[in-house]
N, C-alpha and C positions, 0 to 999 in steps of 0.2 A: 475716292470713296470705294472704288472697286478693289484697289489693292488692300484696303482695310478688310473688306469682306472676304477676299480670297485668303489672306493671312489668318483670319479668324476661323474660317472653315478648315484650313490646314491644320491650325492648332488643335481643334476639336477632333479632327480626323486622326491626328497623330496620337492623341490621348486614347482614342478608341482602339487604335492598333495595339498600343502598349497594353491596354486593359485585356484585350482578346488574347494576345500573345502570352501574357503571364498565366493564363489558364491552361496553356498547352503543356505537353510533356517536354521538359527541357533535358532531362537525364534519364537513362535507363540504367539501373544499378543491378548487377548480377552478383550474388553472393553464393558460391559453391559450398555445400556442406557434405561432408562424408557420410554416406548411408542415407541421405535424404535428397529430394529433388532440389535443384538450385532455386534459390529465393530470387525473384525478379521484381524489382520495384520501378514503377513509372513515377517519376517525380516532376511535378509541375513547378513552374517559376514561383508561384505563390507559396509553395511548401518550402522553398529554399529561402525566400526573403519576401515578406509581404509589403515592404515599404514602397517598391516601384508600383504596385497595384493601387496602393492609396494615393500616390502622386499622379498616377494616370487618371484616376477618378477626379481629382482636382483639375487636371488639365482639361477633361471633358466638361465639367460643370462650370469652369471658369469662363467659358465662352459667353454665358448669360451675363455675368458681371462686367466683362469687358465690353460687350455690346451695348449695355445700358449706360455705361459711364461715359463722361465726355472730358475732354481736355486732360488736365494734369492727373486727375483720378484715373482715367483710362490708361494713361502711360504707366502710372504707378502699379495698377493691377497687371498690365502686361509685363512689366519688369519683374514683379514678384513671381508670376507664372513662368516667366522665362528662367528665372533662377531655380524654380522648382523642377522645371524640365531638365536643366543641366544636373541638378542633384539626382534626378531619376536615372539619367545616363551613367553618372558616377556609381550609383547603387547597383545598376544593372552590370556595369564593368567588374564589380566586386563579387558578382554571382557565378563567376567562372568556377568549374569544378575544382581547379587547383587551389582556390581560395576558400572552398566550402568543404573540405575534407571532414571537419568536425560536425557540420550539419548532416552530411551524408551518412557518416558513421552513426549519429544519433538516429537517424530514420531507419538504417538497417538494424540497428540494436532493438528498436521498438518492434520491428517486423519479425525478428528472429527470437526475441525473448531473452537475450543475453547480451552482454556488453561485447561490441565488435569494434576494433580499432583499425582495421584494415583488412586486406585479403579479398576485396571485391573489385570488380571492374566496372568502369563508368563509361557509358557511351552517351555522347552529347548530340544535340540537335542544333540547328542554326538559329533557333528562336532568340538566343542571346543577342546575336548581331541585328536581328530585326528590331527588337525592343530598343536596343542602344541607338540605332539609326533613327527610329521614330522619335525617341526622346530628344535627340539632337536636332531633328527637324522641327520639333515643337519649339525648342529654344530659338531657333532661327526665325520661325513664324512669329514668336513674341517679339523679337527685335524689329521684324517687319511691321508689326502693329504700331509699335512706338514710333517708327520712322514714317508711317503713313500720314499724309496731310490731314490736318484736322478740318472738319466741315463746320466751321464756326458760323457761317451765314446760312440762312435757311434758303431753300430753293424757291424761286418765284412760283406762286400758286397760279394754276391755270384759270382760276376764277377771280384773280385779283383785278381790282378796277384801276385803269390807267387814266390819269387825269390828262384830258385833251380838250381842246376847244371844240365841242360839238354843238350843233344846233339841237333844239328839242326833238326834232324829227329824227336826227341821226342818233340821239341818245335812246329814242324808243327802238330804233332798228337794232341797237346793240344790246337791248334788254335792260336799259338803265331807266330809272324814274327821273324825268327831266325836272320835276318839282323839288328834288332833294338836292341840297347843295353839296 
């Protein structure tokens, strides 16, 4: 049961990390213009691609569904969330500046007020790798949830009544009514 809880907490934490990291500045784009000051844009991960943020929100909120489900349904939820974590890692991989030249050109064009197809420099931050690592860790946590043992039996209650051969006096000592069979 402990491995299930730890894996569930890890999944939710990984989703929270991806959600927070997507709001950080991923790229700083500098566009020099002759006769004007340089245009500097700080671009967040959400501005580049909003899909990982949505998937991270699913990773965070799925903890409630996985925690409340049992058996096959819990495993199904965990596998679906694990595949969404893998998809989040793949989408994050495609957010590299070399793959997003068109998105960056569009953002610079909007800031400058005319069409720009190049001529700007891009400085990146390591948030891409943090987001991708957290997404992969979330997928691994989902697999760990599936592999965690099911707790099909209920734990014994501390107030459960154990059938023993007690005398009426011993029954009273244990807080049991000796007249009830």
